[in-house]
C-alpha positions as CSV (number, residue, x, y, z in Angstrom):
1,M,-59.5,-98.6,15.5
2,T,-57.0,-96.0,16.5
3,P,-58.3,-92.5,16.0
4,I,-56.3,-90.3,13.9
5,L,-55.6,-87.1,15.6
6,A,-55.6,-83.7,13.5
7,K,-52.1,-81.6,13.6
8,P,-52.7,-78.6,15.6
9,P,-53.6,-75.7,13.5
10,R,-52.4,-72.8,15.9
11,R,-48.6,-74.3,15.6
12,K,-48.8,-73.8,11.7
13,S,-50.3,-70.4,12.2
14,R,-47.5,-69.7,14.5
15,R,-44.8,-70.7,12.0
16,R,-46.1,-68.4,9.4
17,S,-46.2,-65.6,11.4
18,G,-42.4,-66.2,12.6
19,Q,-41.8,-67.0,9.1
20,A,-43.2,-63.2,8.2
21,L,-41.9,-61.4,10.7
22,L,-38.6,-62.4,9.6
23,I,-39.0,-61.3,6.2
24,A,-40.6,-58.3,7.3
25,L,-37.2,-57.5,9.7
26,G,-35.2,-58.5,6.8
27,V,-36.9,-55.8,4.6
28,T,-36.9,-53.4,7.3
29,L,-33.0,-53.8,7.7
30,I,-32.5,-53.7,4.0
31,L,-34.6,-50.6,3.8
32,V,-32.7,-49.3,6.5
33,S,-29.2,-50.0,4.9
34,I,-30.4,-48.5,1.9
35,L,-31.6,-45.0,3.9
36,T,-28.3,-45.1,5.8
37,V,-26.0,-45.6,2.9
38,T,-28.3,-43.1,1.0
39,A,-27.8,-40.4,3.7
40,S,-24.3,-41.3,4.3
41,S,-24.1,-40.6,0.2
42,Q,-26.1,-37.3,0.5
43,R,-24.0,-36.8,3.6
44,T,-20.8,-37.1,2.0
45,A,-21.5,-35.4,-1.5
46,M,-22.5,-32.4,0.7
47,Q,-19.6,-32.1,2.6
48,A,-17.7,-32.4,-1.0
49,Q,-19.8,-29.5,-1.9
50,S,-19.3,-27.2,1.1
51,A,-15.7,-28.2,0.5
52,R,-15.4,-27.1,-2.9
53,M,-17.5,-24.1,-2.3
54,S,-15.0,-23.2,0.9
55,Q,-11.9,-23.7,-1.4
56,R,-13.7,-21.7,-4.1
57,R,-14.2,-18.5,-1.2
58,T,-10.6,-19.0,-0.4
59,S,-9.2,-18.3,-3.8
60,L,-11.7,-15.1,-4.2
61,I,-10.2,-13.8,-1.3
62,A,-7.0,-14.4,-2.2
63,R,-7.8,-12.5,-5.3
64,S,-8.6,-9.4,-3.1
65,A,-5.5,-9.9,-1.5
66,A,-3.9,-9.2,-4.3
67,E,-5.7,-6.5,-5.4
68,L,-4.8,-4.9,-2.0
69,A,-1.7,-5.4,-2.6
70,I,-1.6,-3.5,-6.1
71,Q,-3.5,-0.8,-4.2
72,Y,-0.7,-0.5,-1.9
73,L,1.8,-0.6,-4.9
74,M,0.1,2.7,-6.0
75,E,2.0,5.6,-6.0
76,G,1.7,7.7,-2.4
77,K,-0.7,5.1,-1.3
78,S,-0.3,5.1,2.7
79,G,-3.1,3.3,4.0
80,I,-6.8,1.8,4.0
81,S,-10.2,3.1,4.8
82,G,-11.5,0.6,7.3
83,T,-14.3,-0.1,5.1
84,T,-13.0,0.0,1.9
85,S,-13.7,-3.3,0.1
86,A,-10.1,-4.6,-0.9
87,A,-11.6,-6.0,-4.4
88,S,-13.8,-2.9,-5.3
89,T,-11.1,-0.6,-6.5
90,S,-10.4,-0.7,-9.9
91,T,-6.8,-0.3,-10.8
92,S,-6.9,-0.3,-14.7
93,T,-6.6,3.7,-15.1
94,S,-4.1,4.4,-12.1
95,T,-0.4,4.4,-13.0
96,V,2.6,4.0,-10.6
97,T,5.4,6.0,-11.5
98,T,8.7,3.7,-10.7
99,T,11.7,5.0,-9.5
100,V,13.3,3.2,-6.4
101,T,12.2,-0.1,-4.9
102,T,12.6,0.3,-1.1
103,L,11.8,-2.1,2.2
104,T,10.6,1.6,3.8
105,D,7.7,1.6,1.1
106,D,3.9,1.5,2.2
107,W,3.7,-2.3,0.3
108,A,6.6,-3.5,2.5
109,T,4.9,-3.2,5.6
110,L,1.5,-4.4,4.5
111,G,0.2,-7.5,6.6
112,D,3.2,-6.8,8.7
113,T,4.6,-10.2,7.9
114,G,1.5,-11.9,7.6
115,A,0.5,-10.6,11.5
116,V,-2.3,-8.7,10.7
117,K,-5.4,-10.5,10.0
118,F,-7.3,-8.8,7.4
119,V,-11.5,-9.5,7.7
120,V,-13.8,-9.6,4.5
121,G,-17.3,-10.0,5.4
122,S,-17.2,-13.9,7.4
123,D,-13.9,-14.8,5.7
124,S,-10.4,-13.5,6.6
125,F,-7.0,-13.3,4.8
126,R,-3.7,-12.7,5.8
127,M,-0.7,-11.7,3.3
128,Q,3.0,-10.2,3.0
129,V,4.5,-8.4,-0.1
130,V,7.4,-9.0,-1.6
131,D,10.0,-7.5,-4.5
132,T,10.8,-10.7,-6.7
133,C,13.7,-8.8,-7.3
134,S,15.1,-9.4,-4.2
135,L,15.5,-13.1,-4.9
136,M,17.4,-14.8,-7.2
137,D,15.9,-15.3,-10.5
138,I,16.2,-19.2,-11.5
139,N,15.7,-18.1,-15.0
140,Q,19.0,-15.8,-15.2
141,T,21.5,-17.8,-12.7
142,T,24.7,-19.0,-13.9
143,P,25.5,-22.8,-13.0
144,A,28.4,-21.4,-11.2
145,Q,25.6,-19.3,-9.4
146,L,23.7,-22.5,-8.4
147,V,26.8,-24.4,-6.9
148,T,27.3,-22.2,-4.7
149,M,23.8,-22.6,-2.9
150,G,24.6,-26.3,-2.9
151,L,23.5,-28.0,-5.8
152,T,25.9,-30.3,-7.6
153,Q,27.3,-29.6,-10.8
154,E,25.1,-32.1,-12.7
155,Q,22.0,-30.3,-11.2
156,A,22.8,-27.1,-12.1
157,D,24.0,-28.2,-15.7
158,C,20.7,-29.7,-15.7
159,I,19.1,-26.7,-14.3
160,N,20.8,-24.6,-17.4
161,D,20.4,-27.4,-20.3
162,Y,16.2,-27.5,-19.6
163,R,16.0,-24.0,-20.2
164,T,18.5,-22.6,-22.8
165,A,17.9,-23.3,-26.7
166,G,19.7,-25.9,-28.5
167,E,20.0,-29.4,-28.3
168,T,23.6,-30.1,-27.1
169,P,23.7,-30.6,-23.5
170,A,26.6,-29.8,-21.6
171,A,29.1,-32.2,-19.9
172,D,26.9,-33.3,-16.8
173,G,23.4,-31.5,-18.2
174,A,20.6,-33.1,-19.9
175,K,18.3,-32.2,-23.3
176,D,15.5,-34.3,-25.4
177,S,17.9,-37.1,-26.1
178,Y,17.4,-37.9,-22.0
179,Y,13.7,-36.9,-21.1
180,N,12.8,-38.5,-24.4
181,G,14.1,-41.9,-23.1
182,L,12.0,-41.5,-20.0
183,A,9.0,-43.7,-19.0
184,N,6.6,-40.8,-19.1
185,P,8.9,-39.0,-22.3
186,Y,8.6,-35.4,-22.8
187,N,10.8,-32.3,-24.3
188,A,13.1,-30.3,-22.4
189,K,11.2,-26.8,-22.1
190,L,13.9,-24.7,-23.6
191,A,12.9,-21.2,-22.5
192,N,11.7,-19.7,-18.8
193,F,10.4,-21.4,-16.1
194,D,7.1,-20.0,-15.3
195,T,7.4,-21.2,-11.8
196,L,9.9,-22.8,-9.1
197,D,7.7,-26.0,-9.5
198,E,8.5,-26.0,-12.8
199,L,11.9,-27.2,-11.4
200,L,11.0,-31.0,-10.6
201,L,10.7,-31.5,-14.4
202,V,14.6,-31.4,-14.5
203,K,16.9,-34.4,-14.6
204,G,18.2,-34.6,-10.6
205,I,16.1,-31.9,-9.3
206,T,13.8,-33.9,-6.6
207,P,11.2,-32.1,-4.3
208,D,13.9,-32.8,-1.6
209,V,16.7,-30.9,-3.8
210,L,13.8,-27.9,-4.3
211,Y,12.0,-27.8,-1.3
212,D,14.8,-29.2,1.5
213,P,18.0,-27.5,2.9
214,Q,20.9,-29.1,1.0
215,T,23.0,-31.0,2.9
216,S,26.0,-30.0,0.5
217,T,26.4,-26.3,1.7
218,G,28.0,-25.2,-1.6
219,T,30.4,-22.1,-1.4
220,V,28.5,-19.7,1.0
221,T,27.7,-20.2,4.5
222,L,23.6,-19.4,4.6
223,Q,22.2,-17.7,7.5
224,T,19.7,-19.4,9.0
225,L,15.7,-18.0,8.3
226,T,13.7,-16.0,11.2
227,N,12.2,-19.6,11.7
228,G,15.7,-21.3,12.6
229,A,15.5,-23.1,9.4
230,T,18.5,-23.1,6.5
231,P,17.1,-21.5,3.5
232,A,16.3,-23.8,0.4
233,L,16.8,-23.0,-2.8
234,Y,12.8,-22.7,-3.4
235,D,13.2,-19.9,-0.4
236,L,15.9,-18.1,-2.6
237,C,14.6,-17.9,-6.0
238,T,12.0,-17.0,-7.9
239,A,10.7,-17.2,-11.7
240,Y,9.6,-13.6,-12.2
241,A,11.9,-10.9,-11.3
242,Y,11.9,-7.6,-13.5
243,A,13.6,-3.9,-12.9
244,P,13.1,-0.6,-14.7
245,N,15.9,0.1,-17.6
246,T,15.6,3.8,-15.8
247,T,17.5,5.8,-14.1
248,A,16.8,6.5,-10.2
249,T,14.3,9.5,-11.3
250,G,12.8,7.1,-14.3
251,G,14.0,8.9,-17.3
252,T,15.7,7.3,-20.0
253,R,19.2,5.5,-19.7
254,V,21.4,6.7,-22.5
255,N,22.7,3.4,-24.5
256,V,26.8,3.8,-25.0
257,N,26.6,1.5,-28.3
258,T,24.6,4.5,-30.0
259,S,25.3,7.7,-28.6
260,T,28.2,10.1,-29.8
261,A,30.6,10.9,-27.1
262,A,29.3,14.4,-26.8
263,Q,25.9,13.0,-26.1
264,L,27.9,10.8,-23.4
265,V,29.1,14.0,-21.7
266,Q,25.4,15.8,-21.9
267,R,24.3,12.6,-19.6
268,G,27.0,13.2,-17.2
269,I,30.1,10.9,-18.2
270,S,33.5,13.1,-18.2
271,P,35.0,14.0,-21.8
272,T,38.0,11.6,-20.6
273,L,35.5,8.8,-20.1
274,A,33.3,9.5,-23.3
275,A,36.3,9.4,-25.6
276,L,37.6,6.1,-24.2
277,L,33.6,4.8,-24.9
278,R,33.2,6.5,-28.0
279,P,36.6,7.1,-29.4
280,A,36.6,9.8,-32.5
281,G,39.2,7.7,-35.0
282,G,38.5,4.1,-36.0
283,R,35.6,1.9,-34.9
284,P,34.0,2.7,-31.7
285,T,33.5,-0.7,-29.2
286,T,30.4,-2.1,-29.4
287,W,29.9,-2.5,-25.4
288,T,27.9,-5.8,-24.3
289,S,27.8,-4.9,-21.0
290,L,28.1,-2.4,-18.1
291,G,30.7,-5.2,-16.5
292,Q,32.8,-5.1,-19.9
293,I,33.2,-1.6,-19.4
294,F,34.3,-2.2,-15.6
295,T,36.4,-4.7,-16.6
296,T,38.1,-3.1,-19.7
297,L,38.3,0.6,-18.6
298,G,38.6,-0.4,-14.5
299,G,42.2,1.3,-14.2
300,N,41.0,4.7,-15.9
301,L,37.4,5.0,-14.2
302,S,37.3,7.5,-11.0
303,Q,35.0,6.8,-8.4
304,A,32.6,9.5,-10.2
305,D,33.4,7.7,-13.4
306,Q,32.0,4.3,-12.1
307,R,28.7,5.7,-10.2
308,A,27.9,7.7,-13.9
309,I,28.0,4.2,-15.7
310,L,25.7,2.9,-13.4
311,N,23.2,5.8,-13.1
312,N,22.9,6.6,-16.6
313,L,24.3,4.3,-18.9
314,T,22.8,1.0,-20.6
315,V,23.8,-1.0,-23.9
316,T,20.5,-2.2,-24.9
317,A,17.3,-0.5,-25.9
318,A,15.1,-2.7,-23.7
319,T,12.8,-1.0,-21.2
320,Q,13.3,-4.0,-18.5
321,Q,16.2,-5.7,-16.8
322,E,15.1,-9.4,-16.2
323,G,16.7,-11.0,-13.2
324,A,18.5,-7.7,-12.0
325,L,18.5,-8.1,-7.9
326,N,17.4,-5.0,-6.1
327,I,19.9,-4.2,-3.7
328,N,17.3,-2.6,-1.5
329,T,15.6,-5.3,-1.2
330,A,17.6,-8.5,-1.6
331,S,18.4,-10.3,1.6
332,Q,22.0,-11.3,2.5
333,N,21.5,-15.0,2.0
334,V,20.7,-14.1,-1.7
335,L,23.6,-11.5,-2.1
336,M,25.6,-14.4,-0.9
337,T,25.2,-16.1,-4.2
338,V,26.0,-13.3,-6.5
339,P,29.4,-13.8,-8.0
340,G,31.6,-11.2,-6.2
341,I,30.0,-10.5,-3.3
342,T,31.5,-11.4,-0.5
343,S,29.9,-11.8,3.4
344,D,31.1,-8.4,3.9
345,I,29.9,-6.6,0.9
346,A,26.7,-8.4,1.9
347,T,26.5,-6.8,5.5
348,A,27.5,-3.8,4.1
349,I,24.7,-3.6,1.3
350,V,22.1,-4.8,3.9
351,A,23.3,-2.3,6.4
352,Q,22.5,0.4,3.8
353,Q,19.4,-0.6,2.8
354,Q,18.0,0.5,6.0
355,S,18.4,4.4,4.4
356,G,18.2,2.9,1.1
357,F,20.5,3.2,-2.3
358,S,19.1,6.4,-4.2
359,T,21.0,5.4,-7.2
360,L,22.8,2.5,-8.5
361,G,25.8,4.6,-8.3
362,A,26.0,4.6,-4.5
363,I,27.1,1.3,-4.3
364,V,30.4,2.2,-5.4
365,S,31.0,3.6,-1.9
366,V,29.8,0.1,0.0
367,P,33.1,-1.0,1.3
368,G,34.7,-3.5,-0.8
369,I,33.8,-2.6,-3.7
370,S,35.9,-2.1,-7.0
371,T,35.9,-2.2,-10.8
372,R,36.5,-5.9,-10.4
373,V,33.5,-6.6,-8.4
374,L,31.4,-4.1,-10.7
375,G,32.6,-5.9,-13.9
376,T,30.6,-9.0,-12.6
377,L,28.1,-7.1,-10.5
378,A,27.0,-4.1,-12.8
379,N,24.8,-6.2,-14.9
380,R,23.1,-8.3,-12.3
381,I,21.9,-5.5,-9.7
382,S,19.2,-2.4,-9.7
383,I,17.6,-0.3,-6.9
384,A,14.0,-0.6,-7.9
385,S,11.6,-3.3,-9.2
386,T,8.4,-3.6,-11.6
387,S,7.5,-7.4,-10.2
388,F,6.5,-8.4,-6.6
389,E,4.9,-11.2,-5.3
390,A,1.8,-11.5,-2.8
391,R,2.0,-14.4,-0.3
392,I,-1.4,-14.9,1.0
393,V,-3.1,-17.8,3.2
394,A,-7.3,-17.0,2.8
395,T,-9.7,-18.7,5.3
396,A,-13.0,-19.4,4.4
397,G,-15.0,-21.0,7.3
398,S,-12.7,-24.2,8.2
399,T,-11.0,-24.4,4.8
400,Q,-7.1,-22.2,4.6
401,T,-5.2,-21.9,1.8
402,A,-2.3,-20.3,0.9
403,Y,-1.7,-18.8,-2.7
404,I,0.6,-16.7,-4.5
405,A,0.4,-13.8,-6.4
406,I,2.6,-12.2,-8.8
407,V,2.0,-8.5,-9.5
408,Q,3.5,-7.1,-12.6
409,V,3.8,-2.5,-13.0
410,T,3.6,-2.6,-17.1
411,A,3.6,1.1,-18.3
412,G,3.1,2.4,-14.8
413,V,0.0,0.2,-14.5
414,P,0.1,-3.1,-11.8
415,K,-2.0,-5.9,-13.2
416,I,-2.0,-9.1,-11.4
417,V,-0.1,-11.7,-13.8
418,S,-1.2,-15.0,-12.2
419,I,-2.7,-16.4,-8.6
420,S,-1.7,-20.2,-7.9
421,P,-2.1,-22.1,-4.8
422,A,1.3,-22.4,-3.0
423,P,3.1,-26.1,-3.2
424,F,2.0,-26.7,0.6
425,S,-0.6,-26.5,3.1
426,A,-1.2,-23.0,4.6
427,A,0.8,-24.2,8.1
428,Q,3.7,-25.4,6.0
429,M,3.8,-22.1,3.8
430,I,3.4,-20.0,7.3
431,S,6.5,-21.5,8.4
432,R,8.4,-21.6,5.6
433,W,7.3,-17.9,4.9
434,G,8.6,-17.1,8.7
435,W,5.1,-15.6,9.7
436,E,4.1,-16.2,13.1
437,S,1.6,-19.0,13.9
438,D,-1.0,-16.5,15.0
439,T,-2.0,-13.0,14.0
440,T,-1.8,-10.3,16.3
441,S,-4.2,-7.8,14.9
442,E,-7.0,-7.6,12.9
443,T,-8.5,-4.7,10.1
444,D,-12.4,-5.2,8.8
445,L,-12.3,-4.2,5.2
446,V,-16.0,-4.8,4.4
447,Q,-18.6,-5.0,6.9
448,S,-20.7,-7.9,7.5
449,S,-24.5,-6.9,6.5
C-alpha cells in the first residue's frame, strides 16, 4: 500500500501570512491616503482661511487710507506725524470751508501718485487722491459728448436712455422693451449710475468698450497717458462728481430769477446788465441756465459783465452742481470732450492750472473764450469740488488689492461714501492709474509693537 503523504503545514502558514501582510499593507495605504487627503483638505482650508483674513485686512487698510485722505482734505492739513494712525483720527466734528480746489492743494500731493509706501504695522498701502470733478460725469454727459470720445451714436443713445426717465427710447437707444426681452431680463435703471461698472448693463457697452481705448477716435484726438496708453472711457469718467454752487469765497450766489435789478447791482452786476436780466416793465425772463444768458445777451456783455455773471449768479436754489467740471484740475483730454473747448483752449486752461483759477470769471481771459463758447461752457464748469476719489492699493501679507474710495464733503464735513474693489488686479490698476511699479519712499503711520 502506497502511503498517503500529508501536505507540509508550513507552506499553508506562509500563504496565510502573505495574505495577512497584503491586507495590512492595503489597510495602511488606505489610512495613508485618508490622512493625506485630510491633511490636504485641512491645508487647503487653512490657506483659504488665511487668504480670506488677508483680504479682510486689505479692506481695513483701504479704509485707513481713505481716512488719511480725509485728514488731508481738512483745511490747512499739510502733513502727518510719523506715529499718527491713519484710522485713529475722528472727523465727525471737523469742518471744511470749500473755496477753490486746485492741484497745489495738500490732498493733490498725498502719496506722490502712488510712489509712497505707507506702512501700517505689518501691512501697507499706496494711494493717490483725485478730484472727481476733474473727470467727466457719466450721469451728466450728453450723447454728443460721448460720441466725441469714440462711442457710436447707438452706444451714446443707449447710455442716455438707460439713465434717464421715460419709456420711449431714442432712435438708436434702448429702454425696457429691449432689456425685458433678454434671456435674463431686467429693467433700465432710469436713474444715475452709481458706478462706472454699471455701464456694462447697457446695450452695446461691453468690457472692451468701457475699459479699452476705442478703435474709433471720435471727434477729438486724445493725448496718451503717462503709461503710454490711450485713455479709455473708464479713464476719463466718474459716476460721482459734485461742486459747490457758491462764490470763490464760499459765499451764496444770487439767484437771478428771484432777485430784483437793485439786488443784482448790489452783488456786482452793472446797472445796464441788471436791467437786461430783470427788466422793470413787463414779465421778467426766467433764465434756465447761465449759458442761456450768454447766448441771449452775448453781444451786450462786456468782459466785466461776463466775469460778474460767472462769479456771482445762479439760476437755481441748489447748493451743489452735479457733474460740473473743475477747470483747476481737469486734464486736457477731459477738457477736450466738452463742447466748445478746442485743443488750444484746453491747453491754455491746463497751463493756467499751475497758478490756478481763483475765480470762475477768470476763464474769460483765456484765449479763445468768447460769449459763444460760454453759452455752452458756463453750465459745465466750476473752480471747486466737494467730491474726491482715493485710489488705493492695499497690501496684507502676500495679498494685494486695489480699491476705490469716494469721499464727499457735505455741510463742511468730509465723509466716506463708499469703498469698493477696483475692477482689475492691483498690478493692472497701478498701470492704468499711471503709477510707477515700485514705490520710492516709505512713511510709517503705526509703529509695530
